[in-house]
matplotlib code that plots the C-alpha trace (Angstrom):
import matplotlib.pyplot as plt

x = [-173.4, -176.7, -178.8, -176.9, -177.5, -181.2, -181.3, -179.7, -182.1, -185.1, -183.6, -183.2, -186.7, -187.8, -185.9, -187.4, -189.8, -192.0, -192.0, -192.8, -195.7, -197.2, -197.1, -198.3, -201.3, -202.2, -202.2, -205.3, -205.7, -204.8, -208.3, -208.5, -205.7, -206.8, -206.5, -203.5, -201.6, -203.5, -204.8, -207.2, -204.3, -204.6, -208.4, -210.2, -212.6, -215.5, -214.1, -213.1, -217.0, -218.1, -215.6, -217.0, -220.6, -219.6, -218.1, -221.2, -223.7, -221.7, -221.1, -225.0, -225.9, -223.2, -225.4, -228.3, -226.2, -225.7, -229.2, -228.5, -224.9, -226.5, -229.3, -226.7, -228.9, -228.2, -229.8, -231.6, -233.4, -230.0, -229.4, -231.4, -229.4, -226.2, -227.4, -228.2, -224.6, -223.5, -220.7, -222.0, -220.2, -216.8, -214.3, -217.0, -217.5, -220.8, -224.4, -224.2, -221.3, -218.9, -216.0, -213.6, -209.9, -208.4, -207.2, -210.8, -212.1, -209.7, -210.8, -214.6, -213.7, -211.6, -214.5, -216.9, -214.7, -213.6, -217.0, -218.4, -216.9, -220.0, -221.7, -218.3, -218.2, -221.7, -220.6, -217.2, -218.6, -221.3, -218.7, -215.1, -216.0, -219.6, -220.1, -216.5, -216.4, -219.3, -217.6, -214.4, -215.4, -218.9, -219.8, -222.1, -225.2, -224.3, -223.2, -226.5, -228.8, -227.0, -225.4, -227.9, -230.1, -227.0, -225.6, -228.9, -228.6, -232.0, -230.4, -227.4, -224.5, -222.0, -219.0, -218.9, -215.3, -214.6, -215.7, -215.9, -212.6, -211.0, -210.1, -206.7, -206.3, -209.2, -207.6, -208.4, -212.2, -214.6, -217.8, -218.8, -220.6, -222.1, -222.9, -226.5, -229.0, -229.4, -226.9, -225.0, -226.1, -224.0, -223.3, -221.1, -220.9, -219.7, -218.9, -218.5, -220.1, -220.9, -224.4, -225.4, -228.6, -230.2, -228.3, -230.1, -227.1, -224.3, -221.1, -220.2, -216.7, -217.1, -215.0, -216.6, -216.4, -216.8, -213.8, -211.0, -212.3, -211.1, -212.4, -214.9, -217.6, -221.4, -224.0, -226.8, -229.9, -231.8, -234.6, -233.1, -234.3, -231.6, -230.2, -229.9, -228.2, -228.0, -226.8, -223.6, -224.6, -222.3, -220.1, -218.3, -216.8, -218.6, -221.8, -224.1, -222.6, -224.7, -222.1, -223.8, -223.2, -224.3, -225.4, -225.8, -227.9, -228.3, -228.9, -229.5, -227.6, -228.4, -225.8, -225.9, -225.2, -221.8, -219.5, -217.9, -214.3, -213.8, -211.6, -209.8, -208.7, -206.4, -209.7, -210.6, -207.1, -207.1, -210.5, -208.9, -205.6, -207.5, -210.0, -207.3, -206.2, -209.6, -209.1, -205.8, -207.7, -210.3, -207.8, -206.1, -209.3, -210.8, -207.6, -207.9, -211.5, -210.3, -207.4, -209.7, -212.2, -209.7, -208.3, -211.7, -212.0, -208.8, -209.4, -212.5, -211.9, -210.4, -208.7, -206.5, -207.9, -206.6, -207.3, -206.0, -204.5, -202.1, -200.5, -197.1, -197.9, -201.1, -199.3, -196.6, -199.5, -201.2, -198.1, -197.3, -200.8, -200.9, -197.7, -198.8, -202.1, -199.9, -197.6, -200.6, -202.5, -199.4, -198.7, -202.5, -202.3, -199.1, -200.2, -203.5, -201.5, -199.4, -202.6, -204.0, -200.6, -201.0, -197.5, -198.5, -197.7, -199.5, -196.8, -197.1, -200.7, -200.6, -197.9, -199.8, -202.8, -201.0, -199.0, -202.0, -204.2, -201.4, -200.6, -204.2, -204.7, -202.3, -203.6, -207.2, -205.9, -203.9, -207.2, -209.1, -206.4, -206.4, -210.1, -209.8, -213.1, -215.2, -213.3, -215.5, -218.6, -220.1, -220.7, -216.9, -216.5, -212.9, -214.1, -216.0, -212.9, -210.7, -213.1, -213.3, -209.7, -209.6, -211.7, -209.7, -206.5, -208.2, -210.2, -209.4, -206.2, -204.7, -201.8, -199.5, -201.0, -200.7, -196.9, -195.9, -197.3, -195.1, -192.0, -192.5, -192.1, -189.1, -187.3, -187.7, -190.6, -189.5, -192.8, -193.3, -196.7, -198.5]
y = [50.0, 48.7, 50.5, 53.7, 53.4, 52.9, 56.0, 57.9, 56.6, 57.7, 61.1, 61.4, 60.6, 63.1, 65.8, 64.9, 67.7, 65.1, 63.0, 66.2, 67.2, 63.7, 63.7, 67.1, 66.3, 63.2, 65.4, 66.3, 69.1, 68.1, 68.9, 66.3, 66.6, 63.4, 61.3, 63.0, 61.6, 58.3, 58.5, 56.0, 53.4, 54.1, 53.0, 49.7, 49.4, 49.9, 53.1, 54.5, 54.1, 55.8, 58.7, 59.0, 58.9, 61.6, 63.7, 63.0, 64.4, 67.4, 68.5, 67.8, 70.5, 73.1, 75.6, 74.8, 76.3, 79.6, 80.9, 79.8, 81.1, 84.5, 84.3, 82.7, 80.0, 76.3, 73.9, 71.6, 69.7, 68.2, 66.6, 63.4, 63.0, 63.4, 60.6, 58.4, 58.7, 56.4, 58.7, 60.1, 58.5, 58.7, 56.9, 55.8, 52.1, 51.6, 52.5, 51.9, 54.2, 53.3, 53.0, 54.6, 54.9, 58.2, 57.9, 57.0, 59.8, 62.3, 61.1, 61.9, 65.2, 66.0, 65.5, 67.4, 70.6, 70.8, 72.0, 73.6, 74.3, 75.1, 71.7, 70.2, 72.1, 71.0, 67.3, 67.8, 69.6, 67.0, 64.2, 65.3, 67.5, 66.2, 62.5, 61.8, 63.6, 61.4, 58.4, 59.0, 60.7, 59.4, 56.4, 53.3, 55.1, 58.4, 56.8, 54.8, 57.6, 60.3, 58.7, 56.6, 59.4, 61.5, 58.7, 58.7, 62.5, 62.6, 65.0, 67.1, 67.8, 70.4, 71.7, 74.9, 75.4, 79.1, 82.1, 86.0, 86.6, 83.3, 82.0, 80.7, 81.0, 78.4, 76.9, 80.3, 79.9, 81.1, 79.3, 77.6, 74.5, 74.7, 71.4, 71.3, 68.4, 66.4, 68.0, 71.3, 74.9, 76.2, 80.0, 81.8, 82.7, 80.9, 82.3, 81.0, 77.9, 75.9, 74.4, 75.8, 77.6, 74.3, 71.7, 69.2, 68.7, 71.4, 70.0, 72.8, 73.0, 74.7, 74.9, 72.3, 74.2, 71.0, 69.6, 72.2, 74.2, 71.7, 72.2, 69.6, 68.7, 68.8, 68.0, 70.8, 69.8, 71.9, 73.8, 74.0, 76.9, 79.7, 78.6, 81.3, 80.9, 83.7, 83.4, 85.5, 88.0, 89.9, 87.0, 86.8, 83.4, 80.0, 81.8, 79.0, 77.8, 78.7, 80.1, 81.2, 83.3, 81.1, 82.5, 80.1, 81.6, 78.9, 76.3, 72.9, 69.9, 66.6, 64.5, 62.0, 64.6, 65.4, 63.3, 60.7, 60.5, 64.2, 64.8, 68.2, 70.5, 67.6, 65.7, 68.9, 68.8, 65.2, 65.9, 68.9, 67.2, 64.6, 66.8, 69.0, 66.2, 66.5, 70.4, 69.8, 67.8, 70.3, 73.2, 71.2, 70.4, 73.8, 75.1, 71.9, 73.0, 76.5, 75.4, 73.2, 75.6, 78.3, 75.8, 75.2, 78.8, 79.8, 76.9, 78.5, 82.1, 84.0, 87.4, 88.9, 86.0, 83.0, 81.2, 82.8, 79.4, 79.9, 82.7, 82.1, 83.9, 81.8, 78.7, 79.6, 80.2, 77.1, 75.1, 76.6, 76.0, 72.4, 71.8, 73.4, 71.3, 67.9, 68.9, 69.3, 66.3, 64.2, 65.6, 65.0, 61.6, 60.6, 62.1, 59.9, 56.8, 57.5, 58.4, 54.9, 53.5, 55.2, 57.1, 60.7, 63.4, 66.6, 69.0, 66.9, 67.3, 71.0, 71.7, 70.0, 72.0, 75.0, 74.6, 73.4, 76.3, 78.9, 77.3, 76.6, 80.5, 81.3, 79.1, 80.4, 84.0, 82.9, 81.1, 84.3, 86.2, 84.3, 84.5, 88.2, 90.3, 87.2, 85.6, 87.5, 85.9, 83.0, 80.9, 80.5, 79.2, 80.7, 83.7, 81.4, 79.3, 82.3, 83.8, 80.2, 79.8, 82.6, 80.7, 77.5, 79.4, 80.4, 77.9, 74.8, 76.7, 79.6, 79.2, 80.7, 78.5, 75.4, 76.2, 77.0, 73.7, 72.4, 74.5, 73.3, 69.7, 70.7, 72.0, 69.2, 70.9, 74.6, 76.4, 79.7, 80.1, 78.6]
z = [32.8, 31.3, 33.9, 33.4, 29.3, 30.3, 32.5, 29.8, 27.2, 29.4, 29.8, 26.2, 25.5, 28.1, 26.4, 23.0, 21.9, 20.3, 23.6, 25.5, 23.5, 23.5, 27.3, 27.7, 25.5, 27.9, 30.9, 33.0, 35.5, 39.3, 40.5, 43.1, 45.7, 47.5, 44.4, 43.3, 46.3, 46.1, 49.6, 49.1, 49.4, 53.2, 53.3, 53.1, 50.0, 52.3, 53.9, 50.5, 49.4, 52.8, 51.6, 48.3, 49.7, 52.0, 48.9, 46.9, 49.8, 50.4, 46.7, 46.2, 49.0, 48.5, 46.4, 48.5, 51.6, 50.2, 51.4, 54.8, 54.7, 53.8, 56.4, 59.0, 59.8, 60.2, 57.7, 60.2, 57.5, 56.7, 60.1, 59.2, 55.8, 58.0, 60.1, 57.0, 55.9, 58.6, 59.6, 63.0, 65.9, 64.0, 66.3, 68.9, 68.7, 70.8, 70.3, 66.6, 65.8, 63.1, 65.1, 62.6, 62.9, 63.1, 59.4, 58.6, 60.4, 58.9, 55.4, 56.1, 57.8, 54.7, 52.4, 54.4, 55.1, 51.4, 50.9, 54.0, 57.4, 59.1, 58.4, 59.4, 62.5, 63.7, 63.1, 64.9, 68.0, 68.4, 68.1, 69.0, 71.9, 72.6, 72.6, 73.3, 76.4, 77.7, 76.1, 78.0, 81.1, 81.7, 83.8, 82.2, 83.4, 81.6, 78.6, 78.3, 78.9, 76.7, 73.9, 72.1, 71.1, 70.2, 68.1, 66.2, 66.0, 67.7, 70.2, 69.9, 72.5, 72.7, 74.8, 77.0, 78.1, 76.7, 78.7, 77.9, 79.8, 79.4, 76.0, 75.6, 79.3, 79.8, 83.0, 84.7, 84.0, 86.5, 86.3, 89.5, 90.8, 94.2, 95.9, 97.1, 98.0, 95.0, 92.8, 91.9, 91.1, 88.2, 87.8, 85.2, 81.6, 78.5, 75.1, 71.5, 72.4, 69.0, 68.5, 71.8, 70.9, 69.9, 71.7, 73.9, 76.2, 77.0, 78.8, 81.1, 82.6, 86.0, 89.2, 92.0, 95.1, 97.1, 95.7, 95.9, 93.0, 90.4, 87.1, 86.3, 83.7, 84.3, 81.7, 81.4, 79.9, 77.3, 78.9, 82.6, 84.8, 84.7, 81.4, 78.9, 75.4, 73.0, 69.4, 68.6, 65.6, 63.2, 62.6, 59.2, 59.3, 59.7, 59.1, 59.6, 62.9, 65.9, 68.3, 71.7, 74.7, 77.6, 81.1, 84.1, 86.9, 89.6, 87.1, 88.9, 87.6, 89.2, 90.7, 87.8, 85.4, 86.8, 84.6, 86.8, 85.4, 84.8, 87.9, 87.0, 84.1, 82.6, 81.4, 79.2, 77.9, 77.0, 74.9, 73.3, 72.4, 70.3, 68.6, 67.4, 65.1, 63.4, 63.2, 61.5, 58.9, 58.4, 58.1, 55.3, 53.6, 53.7, 51.9, 49.3, 48.6, 47.9, 45.8, 43.8, 43.2, 42.3, 39.7, 38.2, 38.0, 36.1, 33.7, 32.3, 32.7, 29.8, 29.8, 26.9, 24.8, 26.8, 29.8, 32.9, 33.8, 30.8, 32.5, 34.4, 37.5, 37.7, 37.3, 39.8, 42.4, 41.4, 41.8, 45.3, 46.4, 45.3, 46.9, 50.3, 49.9, 49.4, 52.3, 54.7, 53.6, 54.0, 57.5, 58.6, 57.1, 59.1, 62.4, 62.0, 61.5, 64.7, 66.5, 65.6, 66.9, 70.1, 69.3, 69.2, 71.7, 72.6, 71.0, 67.8, 67.6, 68.3, 65.9, 63.3, 63.8, 64.1, 60.9, 58.8, 60.0, 59.0, 55.6, 55.1, 55.5, 52.9, 50.3, 50.8, 50.5, 47.2, 46.0, 46.4, 44.8, 41.4, 41.3, 41.0, 41.6, 41.2, 44.1, 46.5, 45.2, 47.4, 44.4, 43.6, 47.3, 47.8, 49.8, 52.1, 52.4, 53.2, 55.8, 57.6, 57.7, 60.0, 62.4, 62.0, 62.7, 66.1, 67.6, 69.6, 70.5, 68.9, 66.3, 68.9, 72.0, 69.7, 68.8, 72.3, 73.4, 70.8, 71.9, 75.5, 74.3, 71.9, 74.7, 76.9, 79.0, 79.3, 79.3, 77.8, 79.6, 82.4]

ax = plt.figure().add_subplot(projection="3d")
ax.plot(x, y, z, "-o")
ax.set_aspect("equal")
plt.show()
């Protein structure tokens, strides 16, 4: 009875107009989604500081990036500064890498992608589908030769899987590797390869004719005879990311640059499975960045004599956007916790990437909408977030492919595609 009476008293106080007025006057805008969910409680104090350091760096360069976005150039002068942050290497434990957990990696990627997806993509390609490939699939000699300079960001590595005619159907790729004395001759074409115009190493997935045409990994070095990389132009999302078309014309790769543990296409799938966790985080962060930017805008913009934020339509949209951001962030955090425990499945990861990319797309579109005409200006961020959301929706497995990977698992192995 005492507990019931206490609850009624509490309810009565909340219904009291004076109480409500006092409470409202103490409210602050929810302009930090990470903090609103108290996500730092999942990090050690040391990693909280690393997250904050990453946030401060990204916020400090945002305006500076605008010229590079307009020119579709990558800001190479920032690479040494990224190295100084101490985040490169992410989950790798050797060669001076930070050895982050999946949760900690998610927190770092979140702070980067909130501000800019191109800079984030540079780091993710280099780490999640670059260095991690050598770490998991290379032998000791290959790791010791390639990874130290990549960890120091003295050299850059990237991942060449997609081809002009084989995107989602990557396992049908046609690039070939012919065994010759001392190594292999690679022939074929690749498309949409991030960082490839300037990478020192490109991991090319090709069919090894000497091993039953199995798809295996070969490290092609910058400047190799017969290697041509050409920047893809007229791209309206991830504007600073240097995606390339690659042509391989009898490119010689020595035996010791064929990754020792990459036996077949399942090796590539293993890498992509885990990199999609990071993509889910960035889909979420890109949307959160749009939400937070739109909130700042409507708080200061006035029409009809009051803040846009005071209109019911605006508040309804803000509430839905924040709820969607909280949903995605909570899902990513739980997924990463399960990754760290070794309890995730490929279907669960694909589903999370798919759902976050789809919801994130909606959040970004709504953020641009409530910023009105000014929402298409780069200085307000939301148009960039909206366009970049289109890329996230598609790369590392399209929405449909990821959801069908999930569907196969849900139905106990009934595959809707090969």
